[in-house]
C-alpha positions as a Markdown table, in Angstrom:
| # | Residue | x | y | z |
|---|---|---|---|---|
| 1 | Met | -10.7 | 12.4 | -5.2 |
| 2 | Ile | -8.2 | 9.7 | -4.4 |
| 3 | Tyr | -8.1 | 6.7 | -6.7 |
| 4 | Thr | -6.5 | 3.6 | -5.4 |
| 5 | Val | -5.3 | 1.0 | -7.8 |
| 6 | Ala | -5.1 | -2.7 | -7.1 |
| 7 | Leu | -4.2 | -4.5 | -10.3 |
| 8 | Asn | -3.6 | -7.7 | -8.4 |
| 9 | Pro | -6.0 | -7.8 | -5.4 |
| 10 | Ala | -6.5 | -10.8 | -3.2 |
| 11 | Leu | -8.7 | -12.7 | -0.9 |
| 12 | Asp | -6.5 | -13.9 | 2.0 |
| 13 | Leu | -7.5 | -17.1 | 3.6 |
| 14 | Leu | -6.2 | -17.1 | 7.3 |
| 15 | Leu | -5.6 | -20.4 | 8.9 |
| 16 | Pro | -4.1 | -20.8 | 12.4 |
| 17 | Val | -2.1 | -24.1 | 12.2 |
| 18 | Gln | 0.2 | -25.4 | 14.9 |
| 19 | Ala | 2.1 | -28.0 | 12.9 |
| 20 | Leu | 2.8 | -28.6 | 9.2 |
| 21 | Arg | 4.6 | -31.7 | 8.0 |
| 22 | Pro | 5.0 | -33.0 | 4.4 |
| 23 | Gly | 2.5 | -35.8 | 3.7 |
| 24 | Ala | 0.5 | -35.1 | 6.8 |
| 25 | Val | -3.0 | -33.6 | 7.1 |
| 26 | Ala | -2.9 | -30.3 | 9.0 |
| 27 | Arg | -6.0 | -29.1 | 11.0 |
| 28 | Ala | -6.7 | -25.3 | 11.3 |
| 29 | Ala | -8.4 | -24.2 | 14.6 |
| 30 | Ser | -10.4 | -21.7 | 12.7 |
| 31 | Glu | -10.7 | -19.9 | 9.3 |
| 32 | Ala | -11.2 | -16.4 | 8.2 |
| 33 | Val | -11.3 | -14.5 | 4.9 |
| 34 | Arg | -9.8 | -11.1 | 4.6 |
| 35 | Phe | -10.1 | -8.9 | 1.4 |
| 36 | Gly | -6.8 | -7.4 | 0.5 |
| 37 | Gly | -4.3 | -6.1 | -1.8 |
| 38 | Lys | -2.3 | -2.9 | -1.0 |
| 39 | Gly | -4.7 | -0.6 | -2.9 |
| 40 | Val | -7.7 | -2.2 | -1.2 |
| 41 | Asn | -6.1 | -1.7 | 2.3 |
| 42 | Val | -5.4 | 2.0 | 1.5 |
| 43 | Ser | -9.0 | 2.6 | 0.6 |
| 44 | Leu | -10.3 | 0.8 | 3.8 |
| 45 | Val | -8.1 | 2.9 | 6.0 |
| 46 | Leu | -9.0 | 6.1 | 4.2 |
| 47 | Arg | -12.7 | 5.4 | 4.7 |
| 48 | Ala | -12.0 | 4.8 | 8.4 |
| 49 | Leu | -10.4 | 8.2 | 8.5 |
| 50 | Gly | -13.3 | 9.9 | 6.7 |
| 51 | Val | -11.6 | 10.4 | 3.4 |
| 52 | Pro | -13.4 | 9.1 | 0.3 |
| 53 | Ser | -11.7 | 7.1 | -2.4 |
| 54 | Thr | -12.4 | 5.0 | -5.5 |
| 55 | Ala | -10.9 | 1.6 | -5.9 |
| 56 | Met | -9.7 | 0.7 | -9.3 |
| 57 | Gly | -7.9 | -2.3 | -10.9 |
| 58 | Phe | -8.7 | -5.8 | -12.2 |
| 59 | Ala | -11.2 | -8.3 | -10.9 |
| 60 | Ala | -12.0 | -11.8 | -12.1 |
| 61 | Gly | -14.3 | -14.7 | -11.4 |
| 62 | Phe | -16.4 | -15.4 | -8.3 |
| 63 | Thr | -13.6 | -14.0 | -5.9 |
| 64 | Gly | -13.6 | -10.8 | -8.0 |
| 65 | Glu | -17.3 | -10.4 | -7.5 |
| 66 | Ala | -16.9 | -11.0 | -3.8 |
| 67 | Leu | -14.3 | -8.4 | -3.5 |
| 68 | Thr | -16.3 | -5.8 | -5.5 |
| 69 | Ala | -19.4 | -6.5 | -3.3 |
| 70 | Phe | -17.4 | -6.2 | -0.1 |
| 71 | Leu | -15.9 | -2.8 | -1.0 |
| 72 | Glu | -19.3 | -1.5 | -2.2 |
| 73 | Ala | -20.8 | -2.6 | 1.0 |
| 74 | Gln | -18.1 | -0.7 | 3.0 |
| 75 | Gly | -19.1 | 2.5 | 1.1 |
| 76 | Ile | -16.1 | 2.5 | -1.3 |
| 77 | Pro | -17.0 | 3.1 | -5.0 |
| 78 | Thr | -15.2 | 0.7 | -7.3 |
| 79 | Arg | -14.1 | 0.9 | -11.0 |
| 80 | Phe | -12.7 | -2.6 | -11.4 |
| 81 | Leu | -12.4 | -3.9 | -14.9 |
| 82 | Arg | -13.7 | -7.5 | -15.3 |
| 83 | Leu | -11.2 | -10.0 | -16.7 |
| 84 | Pro | -12.9 | -12.6 | -19.0 |
| 85 | Glu | -10.9 | -15.6 | -17.5 |
| 86 | Gly | -9.4 | -16.7 | -14.3 |
| 87 | Phe | -10.3 | -15.4 | -10.8 |
| 88 | Thr | -9.0 | -12.9 | -8.4 |
| 89 | Arg | -6.2 | -14.7 | -6.5 |
| 90 | Ile | -6.6 | -16.4 | -3.1 |
| 91 | Asn | -3.6 | -16.2 | -0.8 |
| 92 | Val | -3.2 | -18.6 | 2.1 |
| 93 | Lys | -1.8 | -17.2 | 5.3 |
| 94 | Leu | -0.8 | -19.7 | 7.9 |
| 95 | Thr | -0.4 | -18.4 | 11.4 |
| 96 | Gly | 0.6 | -19.9 | 14.7 |
| 97 | Ala | 3.6 | -22.3 | 14.9 |
| 98 | Ala | 3.4 | -23.0 | 11.2 |
| 99 | Asp | 3.7 | -19.3 | 10.3 |
| 100 | Ala | 3.9 | -18.9 | 6.5 |
| 101 | Glu | 2.4 | -17.3 | 3.4 |
| 102 | Ile | 1.5 | -18.8 | 0.1 |
| 103 | Asn | 0.8 | -16.0 | -2.4 |
| 104 | Ala | -0.9 | -16.8 | -5.8 |
| 105 | Pro | 0.3 | -15.1 | -9.0 |
| 106 | Gly | -3.1 | -13.8 | -10.0 |
| 107 | Pro | -5.1 | -14.0 | -13.3 |
| 108 | Ala | -3.1 | -13.2 | -16.4 |
| 109 | Val | -4.0 | -10.1 | -18.3 |
| 110 | Arg | -3.9 | -9.3 | -21.9 |
| 111 | Pro | -2.5 | -6.2 | -23.6 |
| 112 | Gln | -6.0 | -5.0 | -24.3 |
| 113 | Asp | -6.8 | -5.3 | -20.6 |
| 114 | Val | -3.9 | -3.1 | -19.7 |
| 115 | Glu | -5.0 | -0.5 | -22.4 |
| 116 | Ala | -8.5 | -0.7 | -20.9 |
| 117 | Phe | -7.2 | 0.1 | -17.5 |
| 118 | Leu | -5.0 | 3.0 | -18.8 |
| 119 | Ala | -8.0 | 4.4 | -20.7 |
| 120 | Asp | -10.0 | 4.3 | -17.5 |
| 121 | Leu | -7.6 | 6.7 | -16.0 |
| 122 | Gly | -9.4 | 9.3 | -18.1 |
| 123 | Ala | -11.6 | 9.7 | -14.9 |
| 124 | Leu | -8.7 | 11.6 | -13.3 |
| 125 | Arg | -9.0 | 15.4 | -12.9 |
| 126 | Gln | -6.8 | 18.3 | -11.8 |
| 127 | Gly | -6.0 | 17.8 | -8.1 |
| 128 | Asp | -6.9 | 14.1 | -7.9 |
| 129 | Thr | -4.4 | 11.6 | -6.4 |
| 130 | Leu | -3.6 | 8.2 | -8.1 |
| 131 | Val | -2.2 | 5.6 | -5.7 |
| 132 | Leu | -0.3 | 2.9 | -7.5 |
| 133 | Ser | 0.6 | 0.1 | -5.1 |
| 134 | Gly | 1.5 | -3.5 | -4.8 |
| 135 | Ser | 2.4 | -6.2 | -7.3 |
| 136 | Val | 0.8 | -6.6 | -10.7 |
| 137 | Pro | -0.6 | -9.7 | -12.4 |
| 138 | Pro | 1.2 | -11.7 | -15.1 |
| 139 | Gly | 1.2 | -9.9 | -18.5 |
| 140 | Ala | 0.7 | -6.4 | -17.0 |
| 141 | Gly | 4.3 | -5.5 | -17.7 |
| 142 | Glu | 6.9 | -3.6 | -15.5 |
| 143 | Asp | 6.1 | -0.3 | -17.1 |
| 144 | Val | 2.4 | -0.3 | -16.3 |
| 145 | Tyr | 2.8 | 2.0 | -13.3 |
| 146 | Ala | 5.1 | 4.3 | -15.3 |
| 147 | Arg | 2.5 | 4.6 | -18.1 |
| 148 | Ala | -0.2 | 5.3 | -15.5 |
| 149 | Ala | 1.9 | 8.0 | -13.8 |
| 150 | Ala | 2.5 | 9.7 | -17.1 |
| 151 | Leu | -1.2 | 9.8 | -17.8 |
| 152 | Ala | -2.0 | 11.1 | -14.4 |
| 153 | Arg | 0.6 | 13.9 | -14.9 |
| 154 | Glu | -0.9 | 14.9 | -18.2 |
| 155 | Arg | -4.3 | 15.3 | -16.4 |
| 156 | Gly | -2.9 | 17.4 | -13.5 |
| 157 | Ala | -3.2 | 14.6 | -11.0 |
| 158 | Arg | -0.5 | 13.6 | -8.5 |
| 159 | Thr | 0.8 | 10.1 | -8.3 |
| 160 | Val | 1.8 | 8.1 | -5.2 |
| 161 | Val | 3.7 | 4.9 | -5.7 |
| 162 | Asp | 4.2 | 2.0 | -3.2 |
| 163 | Ala | 5.8 | -0.7 | -5.1 |
| 164 | Ala | 9.1 | -2.5 | -5.5 |
| 165 | Gly | 11.8 | -3.2 | -8.0 |
| 166 | Ala | 11.3 | -2.3 | -11.6 |
| 167 | Leu | 7.7 | -1.1 | -11.0 |
| 168 | Leu | 9.0 | 1.6 | -8.7 |
| 169 | Lys | 12.1 | 2.4 | -10.6 |
| 170 | Asn | 10.3 | 2.9 | -13.9 |
| 171 | Ala | 7.4 | 4.9 | -12.3 |
| 172 | Val | 9.7 | 7.4 | -10.5 |
| 173 | Arg | 11.1 | 8.5 | -13.9 |
| 174 | Glu | 7.8 | 10.0 | -14.8 |
| 175 | Gly | 8.0 | 12.4 | -11.9 |
| 176 | Val | 5.7 | 11.3 | -9.0 |
| 177 | Phe | 4.5 | 13.2 | -5.9 |
| 178 | Leu | 5.4 | 10.5 | -3.3 |
| 179 | Val | 6.9 | 7.1 | -3.1 |
| 180 | Lys | 6.8 | 4.8 | 0.0 |
| 181 | Pro | 9.3 | 2.2 | 0.0 |
| 182 | Asn | 10.3 | 0.2 | 3.1 |
| 183 | Arg | 14.0 | -0.4 | 4.1 |
| 184 | Glu | 14.1 | -3.8 | 2.5 |
| 185 | Glu | 12.7 | -2.4 | -0.8 |
| 186 | Leu | 15.3 | 0.3 | -0.8 |
| 187 | Glu | 18.0 | -2.2 | -0.2 |
| 188 | Ala | 16.9 | -4.5 | -3.0 |
| 189 | Leu | 16.5 | -1.5 | -5.4 |
| 190 | Phe | 20.0 | -0.2 | -4.7 |
| 191 | Gly | 21.7 | -3.5 | -4.0 |
| 192 | Glu | 23.1 | -2.3 | -0.6 |
| 193 | Thr | 22.5 | -3.0 | 3.1 |
| 194 | Leu | 21.3 | 0.1 | 4.8 |
| 195 | Glu | 22.1 | -0.1 | 8.5 |
| 196 | Ser | 21.7 | 3.6 | 9.6 |
| 197 | Asp | 19.4 | 6.5 | 9.0 |
| 198 | Ala | 22.2 | 8.3 | 7.1 |
| 199 | Ala | 22.4 | 5.4 | 4.7 |
| 200 | Val | 18.6 | 5.2 | 4.2 |
| 201 | Leu | 18.5 | 9.0 | 3.6 |
| 202 | Glu | 21.2 | 8.8 | 1.0 |
| 203 | Lys | 19.1 | 6.4 | -1.0 |
| 204 | Met | 15.9 | 8.5 | -0.4 |
| 205 | Arg | 17.7 | 11.4 | -1.9 |
| 206 | Ala | 18.7 | 9.3 | -4.8 |
| 207 | Leu | 15.1 | 8.5 | -5.5 |
| 208 | Gln | 14.4 | 12.3 | -5.4 |
| 209 | Val | 17.1 | 12.8 | -8.1 |
| 210 | Arg | 15.4 | 10.1 | -10.2 |
| 211 | Gly | 12.0 | 11.9 | -10.0 |
| 212 | Ala | 10.2 | 11.4 | -6.7 |
| 213 | Glu | 9.3 | 14.7 | -5.0 |
| 214 | Asn | 8.7 | 13.3 | -1.5 |
| 215 | Val | 10.0 | 10.0 | -0.1 |
| 216 | Leu | 8.5 | 8.2 | 2.9 |
| 217 | Thr | 10.4 | 5.2 | 4.1 |
| 218 | Ser | 9.0 | 2.8 | 6.6 |
| 219 | Leu | 11.5 | 1.2 | 9.0 |
| 220 | Gly | 9.3 | -1.4 | 10.7 |
| 221 | Gly | 10.0 | -1.3 | 14.5 |
| 222 | Asp | 12.5 | 1.6 | 13.9 |
| 223 | Gly | 9.8 | 4.0 | 12.8 |
| 224 | Ala | 9.8 | 6.1 | 9.6 |
| 225 | Leu | 11.7 | 8.8 | 7.7 |
| 226 | Leu | 10.1 | 11.5 | 5.5 |
| 227 | Leu | 12.1 | 13.5 | 3.0 |
| 228 | Thr | 10.1 | 16.3 | 1.6 |
| 229 | Gly | 10.4 | 18.1 | -1.7 |
| 230 | Asn | 12.1 | 21.1 | -0.1 |
| 231 | Gly | 14.7 | 19.0 | 1.5 |
| 232 | Glu | 13.3 | 18.8 | 5.0 |
| 233 | Val | 13.8 | 15.5 | 6.9 |
| 234 | Tyr | 11.4 | 14.3 | 9.5 |
| 235 | Arg | 11.8 | 11.2 | 11.9 |
| 236 | Ala | 9.1 | 9.2 | 13.6 |
| 237 | Ala | 9.6 | 6.6 | 16.2 |
| 238 | Ala | 7.4 | 3.4 | 15.8 |
| 239 | Ala | 4.2 | 3.5 | 18.0 |
| 240 | Lys | 4.3 | 1.4 | 21.2 |
| 241 | Gly | 2.1 | -1.6 | 21.5 |
| 242 | Thr | 1.6 | -5.4 | 21.0 |
| 243 | Val | 2.1 | -6.3 | 17.4 |
| 244 | Arg | -0.4 | -8.9 | 16.2 |
| 245 | Ser | 0.3 | -8.7 | 12.5 |
| 246 | Thr | 2.3 | -6.4 | 10.3 |
| 247 | Thr | 0.2 | -7.3 | 7.3 |
| 248 | Ala | -1.2 | -4.0 | 5.8 |
| 249 | Ala | 0.7 | -1.8 | 8.4 |
| 250 | Gly | 2.6 | -0.1 | 5.6 |
| 251 | Asp | -0.5 | 0.4 | 3.6 |
| 252 | Ser | -2.2 | 1.9 | 6.6 |
| 253 | Met | 0.8 | 4.3 | 7.2 |
| 254 | Leu | 0.4 | 5.5 | 3.6 |
| 255 | Ala | -3.3 | 5.9 | 4.0 |
| 256 | Gly | -2.8 | 8.0 | 7.1 |
| 257 | Val | -0.3 | 10.2 | 5.4 |
| 258 | Leu | -2.7 | 10.7 | 2.5 |
| 259 | Ala | -5.7 | 11.4 | 4.7 |
| 260 | Ala | -3.7 | 14.1 | 6.5 |
| 261 | Leu | -2.5 | 15.7 | 3.2 |
| 262 | Glu | -6.1 | 15.8 | 2.0 |
| 263 | Lys | -7.0 | 17.7 | 5.1 |
| 264 | Gly | -4.2 | 20.2 | 4.6 |
| 265 | Lys | -2.0 | 19.1 | 7.6 |
| 266 | Thr | 1.7 | 19.9 | 7.8 |
| 267 | Phe | 4.3 | 17.3 | 7.0 |
| 268 | Pro | 5.0 | 16.5 | 10.7 |
| 269 | Glu | 1.3 | 16.1 | 11.2 |
| 270 | Thr | 1.0 | 13.8 | 8.1 |
| 271 | Leu | 3.8 | 11.6 | 9.4 |
| 272 | Glu | 2.1 | 11.4 | 12.9 |
| 273 | Leu | -1.2 | 10.2 | 11.5 |
| 274 | Gly | 0.7 | 7.9 | 9.2 |
| 275 | Thr | 2.5 | 6.4 | 12.1 |
| 276 | Ala | -0.6 | 6.1 | 14.1 |
| 277 | Ala | -2.5 | 4.3 | 11.4 |
| 278 | Gly | 0.4 | 2.0 | 10.6 |
| 279 | Gly | 0.8 | 1.1 | 14.4 |
| 280 | Ala | -2.9 | 0.7 | 14.9 |
| 281 | Thr | -3.1 | -1.9 | 12.1 |
| 282 | Ala | 0.0 | -3.7 | 13.4 |
| 283 | Phe | -1.8 | -3.9 | 16.9 |
| 284 | Ser | -5.0 | -5.3 | 15.2 |
| 285 | Val | -6.3 | -8.3 | 13.2 |
| 286 | Gly | -6.9 | -6.8 | 9.9 |
| 287 | Val | -6.8 | -3.0 | 9.1 |
| 288 | Ala | -7.6 | -0.7 | 12.0 |
| 289 | Gly | -10.7 | 1.3 | 12.4 |
| 290 | Phe | -11.1 | 5.0 | 13.4 |
| 291 | Gln | -11.2 | 4.5 | 17.2 |
| 292 | Lys | -8.0 | 2.4 | 17.3 |
| 293 | Ile | -6.2 | 4.8 | 15.0 |
| 294 | Met | -7.2 | 7.8 | 17.1 |
| 295 | Ala | -6.1 | 6.1 | 20.3 |
| 296 | Val | -2.6 | 5.5 | 18.9 |
| 297 | Tyr | -2.6 | 9.0 | 17.4 |
| 298 | Glu | -2.9 | 10.4 | 20.9 |
| 299 | Met | 0.2 | 8.5 | 22.0 |
| 300 | Val | 2.3 | 9.7 | 19.0 |
| 301 | Lys | 1.0 | 13.2 | 18.6 |
| 302 | Gly | 3.8 | 15.7 | 18.9 |
| 303 | Thr | 6.6 | 13.1 | 18.7 |
| 304 | Val | 7.7 | 13.6 | 15.1 |
| 305 | Lys | 11.0 | 15.5 | 15.0 |
| 306 | Arg | 12.7 | 17.4 | 12.2 |
| 307 | Val | 16.2 | 16.0 | 11.8 |
| 308 | Gly | 17.4 | 17.7 | 8.7 |
């Protein structure tokens, strides 16, 4: 079983706005609500690809109830822990000429809430996969993913981390199966500008030395690089299409890779499905479904090259 963790999930309020001026009232042409958070997105794409998962994390208030109900309606089991105060955050996404994002911090968690989440990882079994992704709410601590990864290792489960900064750095020390930074996150982690594949690969290998078995780096419009535990390097070009939104594209890439691994595919095949899923979501509004992913997969199948 794959368990996806969303400690700080969100409801995204999407508002197309053509102008935004201080002190003036802006009128949105429409409105839409999308349930998100990196772990939630991974579960949604896994479901589209026919791979079951269970969503875990924190939920609070009426928005937390809505999130849980939505996932259950999609056929995704949940193990969200209810927080006694606050509500699952609402992020405002302005599109159009006034393109901007306003992300809320999320409800604060107490030490006992963190301990309850870690105790819930007792559900992990040998061969399971724990996906730790995204930001964490106030009070969770920068070591929460590291603690979760250590518990997963003790239970024979493999850990995947898609996070930034100290969350990633601390988790890697526990020895994880896969990490998926993007180029910007690598640059921030190492304090350097990475302008070439060689520079990116150098930092990917540094993450291996620190404890990551496999490293997948998404490069946006430049594609992706995969460094495997046995030292092989694979390069994928970005899928071709009209980009409508890059939100959740990286989460979709990760879900595609995980789905392929669950089905016993080779590393080149996993990167191809990951590239297809990430591209399909970038070409969509919201996360892509099965048919869109498969259409893009047909375009990228056989294009991943071993470069090292």
